[in-house]
N, C-alpha and C positions, 0 to 999 in steps of 0.2 A: 437723505432728507423724506420723510414720506410725500405720499403724493397727495393726501387727503380724500376727500370722497371720490369715486369713478361716478359718474352718470351716464344714463344709457344716451345714444343718439338720437331717441327720437324727444326724449327730455330735453335735451339741449336746442335740438330743433322747435318743439314746441316754445321754448322759451323766446329763444333768437327770430321766431314769426311773429311771436305777439308784439316784441317790441318793433319791429321793421313794421309791421303794418297800422301801428300806431295805436294798435289798441292797449298797450300799457306804456308806461314809460319807465324809463331803465331803471331809476331809483325805485318803484314801486315792483319791476318785477325783481328787484334783487332781495327788495324785502318780502316778499309772497312765497316764493319759492329758496327762501334762505339761501341765496350766493353771495360771496363778494361782486364787487361792483367790477374790480379786475377781472375777474372769469368772466362776466359777461360781456365786458370789453373784448376777452381775447376769443369767445364763442363768435361775437358779432363779426369779427375783423376775418376770421377764417369763415364765415358763411358770407361775407360780401366776396372773398377770393374766389370761393370754391361753388358758391351757390347750394345747390340739394345734395352736392357730393360731398357737402363738408360733413365734417365727425367720422369719415370713412377714412381707410390705412390708404396713404396716397401710392398712386402707381408706382410700381416696382423699376418702371424703367426711365422713373425720374432722373433727378439729377446726380444722385447717389450712384445708380449704375452707369452713367456716362462717364462720371469719375472715376470708376472703378474701371472701364475702360480703357480710358486715357492713361492710369496708371498701370496697367497689363501690355500697354501698347509703347509706353517709355523705355518699359525695363523689356522688352523684345527689342526693340532700339539698340539699345545700351549693350546688348549681347552681339546684336549682329555686329556693333561698330568693334566689340574687342575682337569678335573672331575675326572679321576683313582684317583690321591691324595685325593681326597673327598671322594670317596669310600673306600681307605685304611682306611682313619682316623675312619669314620663308622665303617667297621669293626671291626677295632681293640677296638673300645669302644664298643661291642654289646655281649651280653653274649654268648658263646658257646652255639650250641642246642643239642650238642652230650655230652656235661656235661663232655666233657673230660679238661677242661682249668679249 
């Protein structure tokens, strides 16, 4: 599935700022800049969420990085649990050194 046209960050900001400031109505901006209303809506939403940082790559320390870190820690916990179980099993089967068993 193709992505269609790719617009620069400056172009997107120009369009969104024109609508946000009231200089242009959304329908007018869509006609003048030859973009779909759904595209403008998506741009406006991102601009509302991120402000002037909109249309730039999101911070790598964001949600995806945290999810990756959680997955790594869960893997480590699983490995440690297996090792712990093996050690307990080995200790249970070995004779006691102190002779109290």
